[in-house]
Backbone and ligand atoms as CSV (ligand in chain L), in Angstrom:
chain,resi,resn,atom,element,x,y,z
A,1,MET,N,N,80.942,-1.540,136.322
A,1,MET,CA,C,82.218,-1.315,135.481
A,1,MET,C,C,83.553,-0.437,136.243
A,2,TYR,N,N,84.402,-0.765,136.035
A,2,TYR,CA,C,85.401,0.133,136.748
A,2,TYR,C,C,86.047,1.310,135.678
A,3,CYS,N,N,86.122,2.274,136.410
A,3,CYS,CA,C,86.590,3.790,135.608
A,3,CYS,C,C,88.062,3.413,135.194
A,4,PRO,N,N,88.223,3.466,133.875
A,4,PRO,CA,C,89.658,3.404,133.259
A,4,PRO,C,C,90.607,4.485,133.736
A,5,ASN,N,N,90.082,5.489,134.099
A,5,ASN,CA,C,90.879,6.764,134.490
A,5,ASN,C,C,91.546,6.595,135.909
A,6,CYS,N,N,90.560,6.260,136.872
A,6,CYS,CA,C,90.965,6.216,138.365
A,6,CYS,C,C,90.729,4.892,139.045
A,7,GLY,N,N,90.014,3.856,138.357
A,7,GLY,CA,C,89.741,2.643,139.001
A,7,GLY,C,C,88.663,2.369,139.926
A,8,THR,N,N,87.759,3.511,140.178
A,8,THR,CA,C,86.821,3.494,140.871
A,8,THR,C,C,85.699,2.775,140.322
A,9,PHE,N,N,84.948,1.772,141.120
A,9,PHE,CA,C,83.864,1.098,140.559
A,9,PHE,C,C,82.866,1.955,140.363
A,10,ASN,N,N,82.017,1.734,139.328
A,10,ASN,CA,C,80.781,2.581,138.936
A,10,ASN,C,C,79.727,1.550,138.549
A,11,ASP,N,N,78.525,1.874,138.737
A,11,ASP,CA,C,77.435,1.322,138.119
A,11,ASP,C,C,77.331,1.101,136.751
A,12,ASP,N,N,77.096,0.051,136.200
A,12,ASP,CA,C,76.909,-0.151,134.694
A,12,ASP,C,C,76.152,0.971,134.087
A,13,ASN,N,N,75.011,1.412,134.719
A,13,ASN,CA,C,74.320,2.427,133.927
A,13,ASN,C,C,74.871,3.931,134.037
A,14,ASN,N,N,76.119,4.080,134.881
A,14,ASN,CA,C,76.633,5.451,134.966
A,14,ASN,C,C,77.166,5.885,133.749
A,15,PHE,N,N,76.809,7.161,133.417
A,15,PHE,CA,C,77.393,7.739,131.976
A,15,PHE,C,C,79.011,8.259,132.587
A,16,ARG,N,N,78.930,8.762,133.669
A,16,ARG,CA,C,80.413,9.319,134.203
A,16,ARG,C,C,80.716,8.651,135.314
A,17,CYS,N,N,82.184,8.673,135.612
A,17,CYS,CA,C,82.810,8.190,136.718
A,17,CYS,C,C,82.096,9.086,138.083
A,18,VAL,N,N,81.704,8.337,139.032
A,18,VAL,CA,C,81.317,9.001,140.203
A,18,VAL,C,C,82.437,9.750,141.004
A,19,GLN,N,N,83.672,9.348,140.789
A,19,GLN,CA,C,84.853,9.799,141.399
A,19,GLN,C,C,85.472,10.954,140.692
A,20,CYS,N,N,85.702,10.714,139.273
A,20,CYS,CA,C,86.498,11.768,138.613
A,20,CYS,C,C,85.844,12.441,137.593
A,21,GLY,N,N,84.615,11.843,137.206
A,21,GLY,CA,C,83.945,12.388,136.186
A,21,GLY,C,C,84.350,12.009,134.683
A,22,ASN,N,N,85.182,11.065,134.503
A,22,ASN,CA,C,85.514,10.553,133.323
A,22,ASN,C,C,84.331,9.898,132.668
A,23,ILE,N,N,84.207,10.279,131.279
A,23,ILE,CA,C,83.081,9.536,130.589
A,23,ILE,C,C,83.390,8.095,130.402
A,24,LEU,N,N,82.430,7.392,130.924
A,24,LEU,CA,C,82.474,5.883,130.778
A,24,LEU,C,C,81.884,5.225,129.764
A,25,GLN,N,N,80.911,5.792,129.122
A,25,GLN,CA,C,80.093,5.254,127.781
A,25,GLN,C,C,80.182,6.204,126.829
A,26,GLN,N,N,80.698,6.036,125.645
A,26,GLN,CA,C,80.894,6.758,124.550
A,26,GLN,C,C,79.496,6.925,123.826
A,27,ALA,N,N,78.716,5.875,123.697
A,27,ALA,CA,C,77.494,5.953,122.841
A,27,ALA,C,C,76.145,6.171,123.725
A,28,GLY,N,N,76.329,7.149,124.703
A,28,GLY,CA,C,75.147,7.352,125.371
A,28,GLY,C,C,74.604,6.346,126.366
A,29,PRO,N,N,73.564,6.392,126.924
A,29,PRO,CA,C,73.007,5.275,127.763
A,29,PRO,C,C,72.764,3.927,127.287
A,30,PRO,N,N,72.951,2.917,127.934
A,30,PRO,CA,C,73.058,1.544,127.203
A,30,PRO,C,C,71.764,1.239,126.856
A,31,MET,N,N,71.327,0.206,125.841
A,31,MET,CA,C,70.150,-0.244,125.536
A,31,MET,C,C,69.489,-1.024,126.549
A,32,ALA,N,N,68.214,-0.716,126.793
A,32,ALA,CA,C,67.493,-1.525,127.984
A,32,ALA,C,C,67.392,-2.907,127.557
A,33,GLY,N,N,67.450,-3.783,128.471
A,33,GLY,CA,C,67.540,-5.220,128.434
A,33,GLY,C,C,66.402,-5.669,127.336
A,34,GLY,N,N,66.652,-6.521,126.364
A,34,GLY,CA,C,65.857,-7.025,125.582
A,34,GLY,C,C,65.086,-6.183,124.509
A,35,TYR,N,N,65.388,-4.873,124.496
A,35,TYR,CA,C,64.721,-3.982,123.598
A,35,TYR,C,C,65.640,-3.770,122.369
A,36,GLY,N,N,66.225,-4.681,121.757
A,36,GLY,CA,C,67.233,-4.545,120.698
A,36,GLY,C,C,66.716,-3.513,119.486
A,37,GLY,N,N,67.562,-2.740,118.915
A,37,GLY,CA,C,67.188,-1.905,117.845
A,37,GLY,C,C,66.801,-0.282,118.791
A,38,GLY,N,N,65.710,-0.361,119.064
A,38,GLY,CA,C,65.150,0.952,119.941
A,38,GLY,C,C,64.907,1.970,119.026
A,39,ASP,N,N,64.824,1.914,117.659
A,39,ASP,CA,C,64.515,3.203,116.928
A,39,ASP,C,C,62.944,3.350,117.017
A,40,GLN,N,N,62.438,4.488,116.646
A,40,GLN,CA,C,61.101,4.856,116.836
A,40,GLN,C,C,60.150,4.571,115.729
A,41,GLU,N,N,60.703,3.752,114.818
A,41,GLU,CA,C,59.786,3.519,113.603
A,41,GLU,C,C,58.524,2.788,114.040
A,42,PRO,N,N,57.409,3.325,113.569
A,42,PRO,CA,C,56.097,2.734,113.984
A,42,PRO,C,C,56.219,1.349,113.362
A,43,ALA,N,N,55.488,0.262,114.083
A,43,ALA,CA,C,55.195,-1.218,113.578
A,43,ALA,C,C,54.238,-1.082,112.380
A,44,PHE,N,N,54.400,-1.927,111.508
A,44,PHE,CA,C,53.590,-2.014,110.247
A,44,PHE,C,C,52.193,-2.706,110.773
A,45,ILE,N,N,51.269,-2.108,110.808
A,45,ILE,CA,C,49.946,-2.803,110.964
A,45,ILE,C,C,49.088,-2.515,109.921
A,46,PRO,N,N,48.509,-3.556,109.245
A,46,PRO,CA,C,47.628,-3.405,108.214
A,46,PRO,C,C,46.285,-2.724,108.582
A,47,ASN,N,N,45.777,-1.864,107.631
A,47,ASN,CA,C,44.549,-0.979,107.915
A,47,ASN,C,C,43.540,-1.459,107.240
A,48,TYR,N,N,43.645,-2.433,106.140
A,48,TYR,CA,C,42.489,-2.988,105.546
A,48,TYR,C,C,41.740,-1.836,104.880
A,49,LEU,N,N,42.300,-0.685,104.659
A,49,LEU,CA,C,41.408,0.396,103.929
A,49,LEU,C,C,40.925,0.064,102.517
A,50,VAL,N,N,41.836,-0.587,101.768
A,50,VAL,CA,C,41.263,-0.951,100.421
A,50,VAL,C,C,40.232,-1.902,100.410
A,51,GLN,N,N,40.273,-2.864,101.265
A,51,GLN,CA,C,39.286,-3.851,101.452
A,51,GLN,C,C,38.001,-3.260,101.834
A,52,ALA,N,N,38.130,-2.336,102.866
A,52,ALA,CA,C,36.981,-1.503,103.393
A,52,ALA,C,C,36.247,-0.591,102.250
A,53,ILE,N,N,37.143,-0.065,101.579
A,53,ILE,CA,C,36.527,0.978,100.356
A,53,ILE,C,C,35.882,0.080,99.302
A,54,LEU,N,N,36.627,-1.129,98.987
A,54,LEU,CA,C,36.013,-2.049,97.887
A,54,LEU,C,C,34.615,-2.475,98.382
A,55,THR,N,N,34.628,-3.115,99.635
A,55,THR,CA,C,33.463,-3.551,99.980
A,55,THR,C,C,32.222,-2.525,100.068
A,56,THR,N,N,32.600,-1.190,100.371
A,56,THR,CA,C,31.618,-0.283,100.524
A,56,THR,C,C,31.198,0.043,99.088
A,57,LEU,N,N,31.987,0.175,98.297
A,57,LEU,CA,C,31.597,0.350,96.751
A,57,LEU,C,C,30.851,-0.754,96.029
A,58,PHE,N,N,31.062,-1.990,96.353
A,58,PHE,CA,C,30.515,-3.087,95.767
A,58,PHE,C,C,29.450,-3.975,96.434
A,59,CYS,N,N,29.538,-3.745,98.033
A,59,CYS,CA,C,28.612,-4.588,98.747
A,59,CYS,C,C,27.637,-3.569,99.519
A,60,CYS,N,N,27.998,-3.525,100.694
A,60,CYS,CA,C,27.084,-2.891,101.691
A,60,CYS,C,C,27.527,-1.465,102.157
A,61,LEU,N,N,27.171,-0.453,101.610
A,61,LEU,CA,C,27.644,0.923,101.904
A,61,LEU,C,C,27.864,1.311,103.536
A,62,PRO,N,N,26.639,1.004,104.370
A,62,PRO,CA,C,26.770,1.388,105.875
A,62,PRO,C,C,27.793,0.551,106.538
A,63,LEU,N,N,27.909,-0.759,106.270
A,63,LEU,CA,C,28.918,-1.469,107.007
A,63,LEU,C,C,30.231,-1.207,106.585
A,64,GLY,N,N,30.525,-0.978,105.166
A,64,GLY,CA,C,31.612,-0.639,104.518
A,64,GLY,C,C,32.293,0.632,105.160
A,65,ILE,N,N,31.352,1.652,105.423
A,65,ILE,CA,C,31.778,3.022,106.018
A,65,ILE,C,C,32.336,2.644,107.426
A,66,VAL,N,N,31.550,1.627,108.233
A,66,VAL,CA,C,32.165,1.521,109.602
A,66,VAL,C,C,33.703,0.791,109.454
A,67,GLY,N,N,33.856,0.043,108.348
A,67,GLY,CA,C,35.141,-0.411,108.171
A,67,GLY,C,C,36.295,0.690,107.929
A,68,ILE,N,N,35.729,1.522,106.919
A,68,ILE,CA,C,36.672,2.611,106.423
A,68,ILE,C,C,37.065,3.504,107.918
A,69,VAL,N,N,36.083,3.831,108.576
A,69,VAL,CA,C,36.406,4.636,109.830
A,69,VAL,C,C,37.395,3.955,110.643
A,70,TYR,N,N,37.353,2.685,110.963
A,70,TYR,CA,C,38.310,1.904,111.620
A,70,TYR,C,C,39.475,1.947,110.920
A,71,ALA,N,N,39.433,1.776,109.776
A,71,ALA,CA,C,40.790,1.730,108.775
A,71,ALA,C,C,41.481,2.904,108.901
A,72,ALA,N,N,40.843,4.069,108.874
A,72,ALA,CA,C,41.456,5.353,109.011
A,72,ALA,C,C,42.143,5.621,110.370
A,73,GLN,N,N,41.405,4.930,111.404
A,73,GLN,CA,C,42.077,5.169,112.864
A,73,GLN,C,C,43.494,4.401,112.889
A,74,VAL,N,N,43.554,3.375,111.999
A,74,VAL,CA,C,44.817,2.506,112.286
A,74,VAL,C,C,46.033,3.376,112.058
A,75,ASN,N,N,46.241,4.223,110.969
A,75,ASN,CA,C,47.444,4.962,110.622
A,75,ASN,C,C,47.418,6.111,111.730
A,76,GLY,N,N,46.307,6.720,112.015
A,76,GLY,CA,C,46.352,7.859,112.835
A,76,GLY,C,C,47.031,7.376,114.364
A,77,LYS,N,N,46.410,6.247,114.802
A,77,LYS,CA,C,46.809,5.711,116.359
A,77,LYS,C,C,48.274,5.345,116.153
A,78,ASN,N,N,48.665,4.560,114.971
A,78,ASN,CA,C,49.895,4.007,114.718
A,78,ASN,C,C,51.049,5.108,114.704
A,79,GLY,N,N,50.538,6.301,114.071
A,79,GLY,CA,C,51.548,7.283,113.837
A,79,GLY,C,C,51.796,8.105,115.472
A,80,ALA,N,N,50.759,8.038,116.140
A,80,ALA,CA,C,50.715,8.626,117.518
A,80,ALA,C,C,51.251,7.735,118.441
A,81,GLY,N,N,51.759,6.604,118.063
A,81,GLY,CA,C,52.378,5.823,119.020
A,81,GLY,C,C,51.490,4.880,119.736
A,82,ASP,N,N,50.296,4.784,119.480
A,82,ASP,CA,C,49.185,3.874,120.143
A,82,ASP,C,C,48.982,2.599,119.346
A,83,VAL,N,N,50.138,1.775,119.517
A,83,VAL,CA,C,50.156,0.614,118.778
A,83,VAL,C,C,49.038,-0.258,119.184
A,84,GLU,N,N,48.697,-0.392,120.518
A,84,GLU,CA,C,47.637,-1.275,120.715
A,84,GLU,C,C,46.204,-0.700,120.298
A,85,GLY,N,N,46.107,0.512,120.296
A,85,GLY,CA,C,44.861,0.939,119.625
A,85,GLY,C,C,44.668,0.793,118.046
A,86,ALA,N,N,45.914,0.914,117.508
A,86,ALA,CA,C,45.913,0.662,116.185
A,86,ALA,C,C,45.723,-0.740,115.722
A,87,MET,N,N,46.304,-1.737,116.506
A,87,MET,CA,C,45.834,-3.211,116.385
A,87,MET,C,C,44.407,-3.468,116.452
A,88,ALA,N,N,43.780,-2.763,117.433
A,88,ALA,CA,C,42.408,-2.910,117.724
A,88,ALA,C,C,41.559,-2.511,116.562
A,89,ALA,N,N,41.943,-1.301,116.140
A,89,ALA,CA,C,41.190,-0.482,114.858
A,89,ALA,C,C,41.351,-1.466,113.768
A,90,SER,N,N,42.679,-1.988,113.545
A,90,SER,CA,C,42.772,-2.950,112.406
A,90,SER,C,C,41.991,-4.180,112.501
A,91,GLN,N,N,41.883,-4.649,113.653
A,91,GLN,CA,C,41.100,-5.956,113.796
A,91,GLN,C,C,39.524,-5.585,113.483
A,92,ASN,N,N,39.119,-4.445,113.780
A,92,ASN,CA,C,37.801,-3.966,113.595
A,92,ASN,C,C,37.571,-3.678,112.129
A,93,ALA,N,N,38.419,-3.061,111.590
A,93,ALA,CA,C,38.379,-2.731,110.236
A,93,ALA,C,C,38.249,-4.119,109.328
A,94,LYS,N,N,39.000,-5.065,109.717
A,94,LYS,CA,C,39.034,-6.343,108.974
A,94,LYS,C,C,37.520,-7.057,109.272
A,95,LEU,N,N,37.272,-6.940,110.575
A,95,LEU,CA,C,35.848,-7.616,110.845
A,95,LEU,C,C,34.814,-6.950,110.085
A,96,TRP,N,N,34.680,-5.746,110.080
A,96,TRP,CA,C,33.549,-5.052,109.409
A,96,TRP,C,C,33.552,-5.108,107.995
A,97,SER,N,N,34.920,-5.250,107.331
A,97,SER,CA,C,34.964,-5.509,105.883
A,97,SER,C,C,34.480,-6.699,105.481
A,98,SER,N,N,34.978,-7.693,106.480
A,98,SER,CA,C,34.367,-9.078,105.981
A,98,SER,C,C,33.083,-9.086,106.200
A,99,ILE,N,N,32.355,-8.570,107.301
A,99,ILE,CA,C,30.968,-8.658,107.399
A,99,ILE,C,C,30.252,-8.208,106.327
A,100,SER,N,N,30.720,-6.822,105.903
A,100,SER,CA,C,30.137,-6.227,104.684
A,100,SER,C,C,30.300,-6.997,103.449
A,101,PHE,N,N,31.431,-7.813,103.355
A,101,PHE,CA,C,31.568,-8.231,102.117
A,101,PHE,C,C,30.803,-9.646,102.218
A,102,GLY,N,N,30.589,-10.304,103.212
A,102,GLY,CA,C,29.782,-11.517,103.475
A,102,GLY,C,C,28.358,-11.161,103.075
A,103,LEU,N,N,27.808,-10.096,103.669
A,103,LEU,CA,C,26.467,-9.728,103.410
A,103,LEU,C,C,26.315,-9.309,101.827
A,104,GLY,N,N,27.211,-8.624,101.227
A,104,GLY,CA,C,27.060,-8.242,99.817
A,104,GLY,C,C,26.902,-9.411,98.989
A,105,LEU,N,N,27.906,-10.424,99.313
A,105,LEU,CA,C,28.005,-11.567,98.576
A,105,LEU,C,C,26.535,-12.476,98.672
A,106,ALA,N,N,26.041,-12.307,99.918
A,106,ALA,CA,C,24.690,-13.104,100.145
A,106,ALA,C,C,23.593,-12.457,99.471
A,107,PHE,N,N,23.508,-10.998,99.495
A,107,PHE,CA,C,22.673,-10.172,98.656
A,107,PHE,C,C,22.829,-10.722,97.284
A,108,LEU,N,N,23.964,-10.635,96.745
A,108,LEU,CA,C,24.165,-10.953,95.090
A,108,LEU,C,C,23.667,-12.182,94.930
A,109,VAL,N,N,23.913,-13.131,95.649
A,109,VAL,CA,C,23.665,-14.715,95.630
A,109,VAL,C,C,21.892,-14.593,95.477
A,110,PHE,N,N,21.512,-13.968,96.620
A,110,PHE,CA,C,20.032,-14.017,96.839
A,110,PHE,C,C,19.422,-13.381,95.284
A,111,ASN,N,N,19.860,-12.311,94.905
A,111,ASN,CA,C,19.375,-11.730,93.604
A,111,ASN,C,C,19.311,-12.532,92.390
A,112,VAL,N,N,20.787,-13.366,92.262
A,112,VAL,CA,C,20.828,-14.426,91.275
A,112,VAL,C,C,19.785,-15.489,91.415
A,113,ILE,N,N,19.522,-15.876,92.595
A,113,ILE,CA,C,18.462,-17.104,92.761
A,113,ILE,C,C,16.980,-16.332,92.382
A,114,LEU,N,N,16.850,-15.180,92.702
A,114,LEU,CA,C,15.416,-14.557,92.441
A,114,LEU,C,C,15.414,-14.470,90.982
A,115,GLN,N,N,16.597,-13.987,90.259
A,115,GLN,CA,C,16.489,-13.935,88.786
A,115,GLN,C,C,16.289,-15.263,88.073
A,116,VAL,N,N,16.914,-16.435,88.689
A,116,VAL,CA,C,16.771,-17.648,88.076
A,116,VAL,C,C,15.431,-18.311,88.305
A,117,ALA,N,N,14.748,-17.819,89.449
A,117,ALA,CA,C,13.565,-18.400,89.964
A,117,ALA,C,C,12.382,-17.805,89.117
A,118,THR,N,N,12.657,-16.437,88.754
A,118,THR,CA,C,11.436,-15.986,88.047
A,118,THR,C,C,11.489,-15.907,86.540
L,1,ZN,ZN,ZN,87.176,7.703,137.534
């Protein structure tokens, strides 16, 4: 862009004119290409904590605890800016909660069958 004060050509990223020091951009450095918005609000990542706790209470305690551990990591990592880690922990929390739920359900069905059979 050209300096409105002295007409010297400046790089678009320059905050001040290289010739006269006139401020070229009022609102600070420009937004990096394609990163619209740019505020630091953490992305929303489901932590499956409720599912993990419920499966721990009603199904399989050991597997549910694994789910809770991963679920607890989601918010911690997300808050620390580790979005990839938070996503991975979220996936693990979902996985272990599902496994726990599935086994709990199988156990329940197995018990019902035993009750009916005897
Ligand atoms: Zn200038």
